[in-house]
Each structure stands twice: as C-alpha cells, then as structure tokens.
BAMARTI-89891 format. One record per residue: residue number from 1; residue in three letters; x, y, z of N, C-alpha, C, O in turn. Coordinates in nm, 4 decimals, always signed. Atoms other than C-alpha are relative to their C-alpha. Layout:
N
+-----+---------+----------+----------+----------+----------+----------+----------+----------+----------+----------+----------+----------+----------+
| num | residuo |     n.xx |     n.yy |     n.zz |    ca.xx |    ca.yy |    ca.zz |     c.xx |     c.yy |     c.zz |     o.xx |     o.yy |     o.zz |
+-----+---------+----------+----------+----------+----------+----------+----------+----------+----------+----------+----------+----------+----------+
| NUM |     ALA |        X |        Y |        Z |        X |        Y |        Z |        X |        Y |        Z |        X |        Y |        Z |
...
+-----+---------+----------+----------+----------+----------+----------+----------+----------+----------+----------+----------+----------+----------+
END
This chain:
76
+-----+---------+----------+----------+----------+----------+----------+----------+----------+----------+----------+----------+----------+----------+
| num | residuo |     n.xx |     n.yy |     n.zz |    ca.xx |    ca.yy |    ca.zz |     c.xx |     c.yy |     c.zz |     o.xx |     o.yy |     o.zz |
+-----+---------+----------+----------+----------+----------+----------+----------+----------+----------+----------+----------+----------+----------+
|   1 |     MET |  -0.0403 |  -0.0719 |  +0.1175 |  +7.0908 | +11.3512 |  +3.9921 |  -0.0468 |  +0.1455 |  +0.0044 |  +0.0221 |  +0.2366 |  -0.0414 |
|   2 |     ASP |  +0.0540 |  -0.1346 |  -0.0136 |  +6.8733 | +11.6495 |  +4.0655 |  +0.0852 |  +0.0828 |  +0.0958 |  +0.1055 |  +0.2024 |  +0.0748 |
|   3 |     LEU |  -0.0863 |  -0.0674 |  -0.0976 |  +7.0942 | +11.7353 |  +4.3637 |  +0.1319 |  +0.0412 |  -0.0643 |  +0.1828 |  +0.1502 |  -0.0384 |
|   4 |     LEU |  -0.1252 |  -0.0301 |  +0.0699 |  +7.4060 | +11.7197 |  +4.1464 |  -0.0168 |  +0.1209 |  -0.0915 |  +0.0704 |  +0.2078 |  -0.0946 |
|   5 |     ASN |  +0.0259 |  -0.1153 |  +0.0875 |  +7.2553 | +11.9630 |  +3.8945 |  -0.0141 |  +0.1288 |  +0.0821 |  +0.0370 |  +0.2338 |  +0.0430 |
|   6 |     THR |  +0.0180 |  -0.1168 |  -0.0854 |  +7.1544 | +12.1997 |  +4.1745 |  +0.1331 |  +0.0480 |  +0.0557 |  +0.1614 |  +0.1678 |  +0.0565 |
|   7 |     VAL |  -0.1331 |  -0.0353 |  -0.0530 |  +7.5028 | +12.1881 |  +4.3301 |  +0.0840 |  +0.0637 |  -0.1090 |  +0.1488 |  +0.1655 |  -0.0848 |
|   8 |     MET |  -0.0786 |  -0.0556 |  +0.1110 |  +7.6657 | +12.2504 |  +3.9915 |  -0.0482 |  +0.1398 |  -0.0368 |  +0.0324 |  +0.2287 |  -0.0643 |
|   9 |     GLN |  +0.0565 |  -0.1274 |  +0.0427 |  +7.4313 | +12.5362 |  +3.9117 |  +0.0223 |  +0.1094 |  +0.1036 |  +0.0533 |  +0.2225 |  +0.0660 |
|  10 |     TRP |  -0.0010 |  -0.1036 |  -0.1021 |  +7.4402 | +12.7203 |  +4.2444 |  +0.1294 |  +0.0092 |  +0.0804 |  +0.1495 |  +0.1070 |  +0.1525 |
|  11 |     ILE |  -0.1237 |  -0.0055 |  -0.0784 |  +7.7811 | +12.6360 |  +4.3926 |  +0.1226 |  -0.0030 |  -0.0905 |  +0.2037 |  +0.0896 |  -0.0880 |
|  12 |     VAL |  -0.1220 |  +0.0193 |  +0.0780 |  +8.0397 | +12.5102 |  +4.1459 |  +0.0137 |  +0.1059 |  -0.1096 |  +0.1208 |  +0.1645 |  -0.1246 |
|  13 |     ALA |  -0.0087 |  -0.0976 |  +0.1090 |  +7.9590 | +12.7386 |  +3.8531 |  +0.0314 |  +0.1414 |  +0.0508 |  +0.1187 |  +0.2073 |  -0.0057 |
|  14 |     PRO |  -0.0364 |  -0.1333 |  -0.0490 |  +7.9585 | +13.0623 |  +4.0577 |  +0.1418 |  +0.0067 |  +0.0568 |  +0.2122 |  +0.1059 |  +0.0376 |
|  15 |     VAL |  -0.1366 |  +0.0018 |  -0.0546 |  +8.2784 | +12.9611 |  +4.2390 |  +0.1013 |  +0.0005 |  -0.1143 |  +0.2014 |  +0.0719 |  -0.1082 |
|  16 |     ALA |  -0.0900 |  +0.0018 |  +0.1151 |  +8.4445 | +12.8817 |  +3.9069 |  +0.0046 |  +0.1369 |  -0.0676 |  +0.1114 |  +0.1816 |  -0.1096 |
|  17 |     ALA |  +0.0038 |  -0.1331 |  +0.0611 |  +8.3326 | +13.2172 |  +3.7675 |  +0.0795 |  +0.0997 |  +0.0832 |  +0.1533 |  +0.1813 |  +0.0281 |
|  18 |     VAL |  -0.0740 |  -0.0911 |  -0.0873 |  +8.4717 | +13.4020 |  +4.0703 |  +0.1501 |  -0.0268 |  -0.0090 |  +0.2296 |  +0.0669 |  -0.0152 |
|  19 |     VAL |  -0.1423 |  +0.0342 |  +0.0125 |  +8.8028 | +13.2143 |  +4.0480 |  +0.0555 |  +0.0505 |  -0.1325 |  +0.1674 |  +0.1015 |  -0.1374 |
|  20 |     TYR |  -0.0436 |  -0.0484 |  +0.1311 |  +8.8259 | +13.2996 |  +3.6783 |  +0.0155 |  +0.1521 |  -0.0001 |  +0.1122 |  +0.2047 |  -0.0551 |
|  21 |     MET |  -0.0090 |  -0.1468 |  -0.0081 |  +8.7564 | +13.6683 |  +3.7472 |  +0.1206 |  +0.0417 |  +0.0818 |  +0.1910 |  +0.1356 |  +0.0446 |
|  22 |     ILE |  -0.1164 |  -0.0323 |  -0.0830 |  +9.0185 | +13.6740 |  +4.0232 |  +0.1292 |  -0.0240 |  -0.0779 |  +0.2218 |  +0.0568 |  -0.0716 |
|  23 |     TYR |  -0.1182 |  +0.0305 |  +0.0809 |  +9.2715 | +13.5103 |  +3.7923 |  +0.0248 |  +0.1095 |  -0.1039 |  +0.1382 |  +0.1542 |  -0.1208 |
|  24 |     ASN |  -0.0151 |  -0.1062 |  +0.1004 |  +9.2069 | +13.7689 |  +3.5189 |  +0.0477 |  +0.1302 |  +0.0637 |  +0.1345 |  +0.1980 |  +0.0088 |
|  25 |     LYS |  -0.0426 |  -0.1232 |  -0.0686 |  +9.2407 | +14.0574 |  +3.7672 |  +0.1453 |  -0.0107 |  +0.0433 |  +0.2204 |  +0.0865 |  +0.0351 |
|  26 |     GLN |  -0.1379 |  +0.0207 |  -0.0433 |  +9.5635 | +13.9076 |  +3.8999 |  +0.0957 |  +0.0194 |  -0.1173 |  +0.2004 |  +0.0823 |  -0.1022 |
|  27 |     GLN |  -0.0838 |  -0.0162 |  +0.1188 |  +9.7082 | +13.8903 |  +3.5486 |  +0.0086 |  +0.1467 |  -0.0406 |  +0.1149 |  +0.1948 |  -0.0799 |
|  28 |     GLU |  +0.0014 |  -0.1436 |  +0.0320 |  +9.6043 | +14.2505 |  +3.4857 |  +0.0892 |  +0.0770 |  +0.0969 |  +0.1656 |  +0.1643 |  +0.0556 |
|  29 |     HIS |  -0.0835 |  -0.0671 |  -0.1007 |  +9.7674 | +14.3628 |  +3.8104 |  +0.1471 |  -0.0333 |  -0.0210 |  +0.2338 |  +0.0525 |  -0.0039 |
|  30 |     HIS |  -0.1380 |  +0.0396 |  +0.0259 | +10.0803 | +14.1657 |  +3.7266 |  +0.0587 |  +0.0836 |  -0.1137 |  +0.1725 |  +0.1298 |  -0.1056 |
|  31 |     THR |  -0.0448 |  -0.0814 |  +0.1132 | +10.1057 | +14.3494 |  +3.3952 |  +0.0194 |  +0.1456 |  +0.0424 |  +0.1194 |  +0.2079 |  +0.0068 |
|  32 |     ASP |  -0.0109 |  -0.1385 |  -0.0461 | +10.0414 | +14.6873 |  +3.5591 |  +0.1235 |  +0.0190 |  +0.0878 |  +0.1929 |  +0.1201 |  +0.0768 |
|  33 |     ILE |  -0.1169 |  -0.0092 |  -0.0875 | +10.3088 | +14.6196 |  +3.8202 |  +0.1282 |  -0.0027 |  -0.0822 |  +0.2211 |  +0.0730 |  -0.0542 |
|  34 |     ALA |  -0.1189 |  +0.0071 |  +0.0853 | +10.5619 | +14.5242 |  +3.5523 |  +0.0225 |  +0.1322 |  -0.0730 |  +0.1361 |  +0.1780 |  -0.0849 |
|  35 |     VAL |  -0.0115 |  -0.1290 |  +0.0685 | +10.4890 | +14.8462 |  +3.3622 |  +0.0473 |  +0.1075 |  +0.0968 |  +0.1348 |  +0.1873 |  +0.0632 |
|  36 |     LEU |  -0.0400 |  -0.0999 |  -0.0988 | +10.5193 | +15.0562 |  +3.6773 |  +0.1457 |  -0.0176 |  +0.0421 |  +0.2169 |  +0.0808 |  +0.0619 |
|  37 |     LYS |  -0.1404 |  +0.0245 |  -0.0348 | +10.8495 | +14.8902 |  +3.7678 |  +0.0923 |  +0.0518 |  -0.1093 |  +0.1931 |  +0.1159 |  -0.0799 |
|  38 |     SER |  -0.0864 |  -0.0467 |  +0.1086 | +10.9949 | +14.9616 |  +3.4243 |  +0.0007 |  +0.1522 |  -0.0078 |  +0.1048 |  +0.2125 |  -0.0338 |
|  39 |     GLN |  +0.0042 |  -0.1463 |  -0.0013 | +10.8756 | +15.3228 |  +3.4401 |  +0.0823 |  +0.0556 |  +0.1153 |  +0.1528 |  +0.1552 |  +0.0993 |
|  40 |     SER |  -0.0758 |  -0.0451 |  -0.1164 | +11.0248 | +15.3602 |  +3.7862 |  +0.1500 |  -0.0107 |  -0.0258 |  +0.2253 |  +0.0806 |  +0.0080 |
|  41 |     GLU |  -0.1416 |  +0.0162 |  +0.0321 | +11.3599 | +15.2227 |  +3.6689 |  +0.0462 |  +0.1048 |  -0.1004 |  +0.1562 |  +0.1587 |  -0.0881 |
|  42 |     LEU |  -0.0346 |  -0.1006 |  +0.1004 | +11.3575 | +15.4569 |  +3.3696 |  +0.0139 |  +0.1380 |  +0.0647 |  +0.1080 |  +0.2118 |  +0.0353 |
|  43 |     HIS |  -0.0073 |  -0.1289 |  -0.0690 | +11.2839 | +15.7581 |  +3.5919 |  +0.1235 |  +0.0069 |  +0.0889 |  +0.1876 |  +0.1116 |  +0.0982 |
|  44 |     GLN |  -0.1176 |  +0.0019 |  -0.0872 | +11.5583 | +15.6536 |  +3.8324 |  +0.1281 |  +0.0175 |  -0.0823 |  +0.2186 |  +0.0904 |  -0.0416 |
|  45 |     GLN |  -0.1167 |  -0.0160 |  +0.0864 | +11.8107 | +15.6209 |  +3.5493 |  +0.0127 |  +0.1441 |  -0.0496 |  +0.1220 |  +0.2007 |  -0.0500 |
|  46 |     ASN |  -0.0027 |  -0.1391 |  +0.0458 | +11.7147 | +15.9627 |  +3.4123 |  +0.0416 |  +0.0935 |  +0.1125 |  +0.1168 |  +0.1885 |  +0.0906 |
|  47 |     HIS |  -0.0353 |  -0.0829 |  -0.1152 | +11.7427 | +16.1120 |  +3.7601 |  +0.1500 |  -0.0098 |  +0.0273 |  +0.2153 |  +0.0912 |  +0.0536 |
|  48 |     GLU |  -0.1431 |  +0.0175 |  -0.0232 | +12.0903 | +15.9635 |  +3.8045 |  +0.0822 |  +0.0725 |  -0.1060 |  +0.1855 |  +0.1316 |  -0.0744 |
|  49 |     LYS |  -0.0699 |  -0.0719 |  +0.1063 | +12.1971 | +16.1039 |  +3.4656 |  -0.0026 |  +0.1503 |  +0.0261 |  +0.0986 |  +0.2185 |  +0.0095 |
|  50 |     GLU |  +0.0109 |  -0.1432 |  -0.0286 | +12.0676 | +16.4487 |  +3.5612 |  +0.0900 |  +0.0400 |  +0.1155 |  +0.1554 |  +0.1441 |  +0.1099 |
|  51 |     ILE |  -0.0871 |  -0.0300 |  -0.1146 | +12.2488 | +16.4374 |  +3.8959 |  +0.1458 |  +0.0010 |  -0.0436 |  +0.2225 |  +0.0878 |  -0.0018 |
|  52 |     THR |  -0.1375 |  +0.0042 |  +0.0506 | +12.5710 | +16.3382 |  +3.7176 |  +0.0307 |  +0.1253 |  -0.0810 |  +0.1386 |  +0.1829 |  -0.0669 |
|  53 |     GLN |  -0.0206 |  -0.1213 |  +0.0793 | +12.5303 | +16.6272 |  +3.4737 |  +0.0113 |  +0.1222 |  +0.0899 |  +0.0949 |  +0.2093 |  +0.0659 |
|  54 |     ILE |  -0.0058 |  -0.1132 |  -0.0931 | +12.4648 | +16.8698 |  +3.7591 |  +0.1354 |  +0.0030 |  +0.0702 |  +0.1943 |  +0.1097 |  +0.0875 |
|  55 |     ARG |  -0.1321 |  +0.0050 |  -0.0649 | +12.7817 | +16.7503 |  +3.9348 |  +0.1091 |  +0.0483 |  -0.0946 |  +0.1972 |  +0.1241 |  -0.0539 |
|  56 |     GLU |  -0.1003 |  -0.0418 |  +0.0976 | +12.9861 | +16.7970 |  +3.6161 |  -0.0053 |  +0.1508 |  -0.0225 |  +0.0985 |  +0.2169 |  -0.0265 |
|  57 |     VAL |  +0.0149 |  -0.1443 |  +0.0217 | +12.8465 | +17.1459 |  +3.5575 |  +0.0491 |  +0.0770 |  +0.1225 |  +0.1156 |  +0.1797 |  +0.1094 |
|  58 |     THR |  -0.0450 |  -0.0663 |  -0.1231 | +12.9079 | +17.2394 |  +3.9213 |  +0.1519 |  -0.0012 |  +0.0093 |  +0.2125 |  +0.0992 |  +0.0468 |
|  59 |     LYS |  -0.1466 |  +0.0061 |  -0.0015 | +13.2686 | +17.1190 |  +3.8983 |  +0.0593 |  +0.0989 |  -0.0995 |  +0.1590 |  +0.1647 |  -0.0699 |
|  60 |     ALA |  -0.0496 |  -0.0940 |  +0.1010 | +13.3162 | +17.3227 |  +3.5790 |  -0.0147 |  +0.1437 |  +0.0489 |  +0.0738 |  +0.2263 |  +0.0266 |
|  61 |     ILE |  +0.0217 |  -0.1352 |  -0.0528 | +13.1690 | +17.6316 |  +3.7469 |  +0.1040 |  +0.0325 |  +0.1050 |  +0.1627 |  +0.1407 |  +0.1036 |
|  62 |     PHE |  -0.0997 |  -0.0253 |  -0.1044 | +13.3960 | +17.5958 |  +4.0479 |  +0.1409 |  +0.0112 |  -0.0573 |  +0.2211 |  +0.0906 |  -0.0082 |
|  63 |     ALA |  -0.1309 |  -0.0099 |  +0.0637 | +13.6992 | +17.5384 |  +3.8239 |  +0.0158 |  +0.1372 |  -0.0652 |  +0.1217 |  +0.1992 |  -0.0559 |
|  64 |     LYS |  -0.0061 |  -0.1325 |  +0.0634 | +13.6162 | +17.8546 |  +3.6300 |  +0.0134 |  +0.1088 |  +0.1061 |  +0.0900 |  +0.2035 |  +0.0882 |
|  65 |     LEU |  -0.0122 |  -0.0977 |  -0.1085 | +13.5688 | +18.0485 |  +3.9537 |  +0.1404 |  -0.0011 |  +0.0596 |  +0.1941 |  +0.1041 |  +0.0941 |
|  66 |     ASP |  -0.1375 |  +0.0079 |  -0.0498 | +13.9056 | +17.9219 |  +4.0752 |  +0.0965 |  +0.0703 |  -0.0942 |  +0.1876 |  +0.1398 |  -0.0492 |
|  67 |     ARG |  -0.0876 |  -0.0682 |  +0.0965 | +14.0705 | +18.0429 |  +3.7538 |  -0.0196 |  +0.1517 |  +0.0076 |  +0.0773 |  +0.2271 |  -0.0015 |
|  68 |     ILE |  +0.0262 |  -0.1438 |  -0.0132 | +13.9019 | +18.3826 |  +3.7910 |  +0.0659 |  +0.0539 |  +0.1253 |  +0.1272 |  +0.1606 |  +0.1236 |
|  69 |     GLU |  -0.0612 |  -0.0438 |  -0.1262 | +14.0160 | +18.4061 |  +4.1511 |  +0.1520 |  +0.0069 |  -0.0134 |  +0.2137 |  +0.1016 |  +0.0353 |
|  70 |     GLU |  -0.1448 |  -0.0010 |  +0.0206 | +14.3735 | +18.3158 |  +4.0523 |  +0.0407 |  +0.1193 |  -0.0854 |  +0.1408 |  +0.1852 |  -0.0573 |
|  71 |     ALA |  -0.0329 |  -0.1136 |  +0.0870 | +14.3693 | +18.5763 |  +3.7755 |  -0.0110 |  +0.1314 |  +0.0761 |  +0.0706 |  +0.2214 |  +0.0560 |
|  72 |     LEU |  +0.0150 |  -0.1229 |  -0.0792 | +14.2445 | +18.8426 |  +4.0170 |  +0.1127 |  +0.0153 |  +0.1006 |  +0.1593 |  +0.1266 |  +0.1251 |
|  73 |     ARG |  -0.1116 |  -0.0065 |  -0.0963 | +14.5125 | +18.7558 |  +4.2714 |  +0.1300 |  +0.0366 |  -0.0691 |  +0.2130 |  +0.1071 |  -0.0116 |
|  74 |     GLU |  -0.1209 |  -0.0310 |  +0.0748 | +14.7824 | +18.7763 |  +4.0045 |  +0.0050 |  +0.1477 |  -0.0352 |  +0.1139 |  +0.2046 |  -0.0423 |
|  75 |     ARG |  +0.0050 |  -0.1419 |  +0.0367 | +14.6689 | +19.1297 |  +3.9106 |  +0.0342 |  +0.0898 |  +0.1176 |  +0.0799 |  +0.2025 |  +0.0985 |
|  76 |     LYS |  -0.0251 |  -0.0854 |  -0.1164 | +14.7068 | +19.2566 |  +4.2642 |  +0.1415 |  +0.0207 |  +0.0289 |  +0.1755 |  +0.0906 |  +0.1244 |
+-----+---------+----------+----------+----------+----------+----------+----------+----------+----------+----------+----------+----------+----------+
END
C-alpha cells in the first residue's frame, strides 16, 4: 500500500498534471490558429476586392485616354 501511494504521488499525479497542461495549451493553440485563419481569409478577401477595384479604375483610365486620343486625332 505504501508503494501504491508513492507511485501515485511521484509518477501518476505529475504525469496527469503534465497531460492536463498539454491539453490546455493545445486548446489554446487551436483557438489561436482558428483566429489567425479567419484573419488571413479576411485579409485575402480585402486584397482581392482592392485588386478588382484597381483593375476597374485602370480600365476606366485607359478608356478615358482612348477617348482623348480619338478626340485629338479627329482635330488633326
């Protein structure tokens, strides 16, 4: 019985404590990873929207330049 108490005190209890700490850290990391993934997706969506807007503005600029060029050619 004395051996069982010693084993529980010096082996099982510390191992259980370490396993519990590892489990808690794993859950914390899981949450952090989920947050980082959602932030990454949000940044990617915003980046895609900005790229789309830049393309639209560039097309509008080139269309306006084409109209200016046509108007200048007509004047000549």
